[in-house]
C-alpha positions in Angstrom: 7.1 4.2 -15.7 4.9 2.7 -13.0 5.1 3.8 -9.3 3.8 1.8 -6.4 2.6 3.5 -3.2 4.6 2.3 -0.1 3.6 4.9 2.5 2.1 8.2 3.4 3.7 11.1 5.2 1.4 11.9 8.1 3.4 14.7 9.8 6.7 16.2 10.7 8.7 15.2 13.8 11.0 17.6 15.6 12.9 20.4 13.9 15.7 18.6 12.0 13.7 17.3 9.0 12.3 14.0 10.3 9.0 12.9 8.9 6.4 10.5 10.4 5.4 7.9 7.8 2.6 5.3 7.7 4.0 2.5 5.7 2.2 0.0 3.4 5.4 -1.8 2.3 6.1 -5.5 2.2 9.8 -5.0 2.8 11.7 -3.3 5.7 14.7 -3.2 3.4 12.9 -0.6 1.3 13.6 2.0 4.0 17.3 1.4 4.5 19.7 4.4 4.2 20.7 5.2 0.7 17.5 3.9 -0.9 15.3 6.3 -2.9 11.6 6.9 -2.4 9.5 9.2 -4.6 7.0 11.9 -3.8 4.3 12.8 -6.3 3.6 16.5 -6.7 1.1 17.4 -9.4 2.0 14.9 -12.2 5.8 14.5 -11.5 7.6 12.2 -9.1 10.6 13.6 -7.2 13.2 11.3 -5.6 14.2 11.6 -2.0 17.2 9.6 -0.6 16.8 8.0 2.9 19.4 9.2 5.3 18.0 7.2 8.2 14.7 5.5 9.3 13.5 4.1 12.6 10.3 2.6 13.8 8.3 4.5 16.3 5.0 3.0 17.6 2.9 2.3 14.5 4.8 4.7 12.3 8.3 5.0 10.8 10.4 8.1 11.3 12.3 8.9 8.1 15.0 11.5 7.5 15.8 12.3 3.9 19.2 13.7 2.8 17.6 16.5 0.8 15.6 17.9 3.7 17.4 19.3 6.8 14.7 21.2 8.6 11.1 21.2 9.5 10.6 24.0 7.0 11.8 21.7 4.2 9.2 19.2 5.1 6.1 21.2 5.9 4.8 20.9 2.3 5.2 17.1 2.3 2.5 16.5 4.9 -0.2 14.1 3.6 1.8 13.2 0.5 2.3 9.6 -0.6 5.6 7.9 -1.0 6.3 5.6 -3.9 8.9 3.3 -5.4 9.4 2.4 -9.0 7.9 -0.9 -9.9 11.3 -2.2 -10.9 12.4 -1.6 -7.2 9.9 -4.2 -5.9 11.3 -7.3 -4.3 11.1 -10.4 -6.6 8.4 -12.8 -5.5 8.1 -16.6 -5.4 5.8 -18.2 -7.9 2.7 -18.4 -5.6 3.1 -14.9 -4.1 1.7 -11.6 -5.2 1.6 -7.9 -4.2 -1.5 -6.4 -2.7 -1.6 -3.8 -5.5 -2.0 -6.8 -7.9 -5.5 -7.4 -6.5 -7.0 -4.0 -7.6 -9.5 -4.5 -10.4 -9.7 -8.3 -10.1 -13.1 -9.9 -10.5 -14.6 -11.5 -7.4 -16.5 -14.8 -7.7 -18.7 -16.8 -5.4 -19.7 -20.3 -6.5 -18.5 -19.6 -10.1 -20.7 -16.5 -10.3 -19.1 -13.0 -10.7 -20.4 -10.8 -7.9 -18.2 -7.8 -8.4 -14.7 -6.3 -8.7 -12.1 -5.4 -6.1 -12.3 -1.6 -5.7 -9.6 -1.2 -3.1 -8.0 -2.7 0.0 -8.5 -1.1 3.4 -5.8 -1.7 6.1 -7.1 -2.3 9.6 -5.6 -3.5 12.9 -6.1 -7.2 12.0 -5.0 -7.1 8.3 -6.8 -5.9 5.2 -10.4 -5.7 4.0 -11.3 -6.2 0.4 -13.7 -3.5 -0.8 -15.8 -5.2 -3.5 -17.8 -3.0 -5.9 -21.0 -4.9 -6.9 -23.2 -3.8 -9.8 -26.4 -2.2 -8.7 -25.7 -2.9 -5.0 -23.8 -1.4 -2.1 -20.1 -2.2 -1.9 -19.2 -5.0 0.6 -16.1 -5.5 2.7 -14.6 -8.9 3.2 -11.7 -9.8 5.4 -8.7 -10.7 3.2 -7.9 -14.0 4.9 -7.2 -17.4 3.4 -10.3 -18.8 5.0 -12.5 -16.4 3.0 -10.5 -15.8 -0.1 -8.4 -17.6 -2.7 -6.4 -15.5 -5.2 -6.2 -16.8 -8.8 -4.0 -14.3 -10.6 -3.6 -16.5 -13.7 -7.4 -16.0 -14.3 -7.5 -12.4 -12.9 -9.9 -13.3 -10.1 -10.5 -13.8 -6.4 -12.7 -16.7 -5.3 -14.7 -16.2 -2.1 -15.4 -19.2 0.2 -17.0 -19.7 3.7 -18.8 -16.4 3.3 -22.0 -17.2 5.2 -23.0 -14.1 7.1 -20.5 -11.9 5.2 -22.5 -11.0 2.1 
């Protein structure tokens, strides 16, 4: 079974079992009461059922039914939250998930220049971390004016990159 990361528990909040979560999810519906998220500990994934969730500044405050106190949550700090791949929202034909980009080849003018290592979230969106052979990694803003995703050929095409590489 494949699990997809949708958030990270950054801290506890108050005494009644609420957690502060940084989300990476594409869907607010993922955090509705009754939905399950999974925490990975060692090699196993453990389900947690959302009792309630509310936005707070840049984070989400989540209360899980299984955890009723701060003591229940202390060990969850810095753990990632996941969903099963089958829980993902269906996409339209020309859409994709960000995790689909990992490992794709990156091309500039029909020449392969590297592979997507990871995506880094920042205040304005995402940066693509491109691993280049025998060179330093390079970060490119993941914007339509700089990138074109071609999932059918497992690649990302760079454009308008003057000054970025």
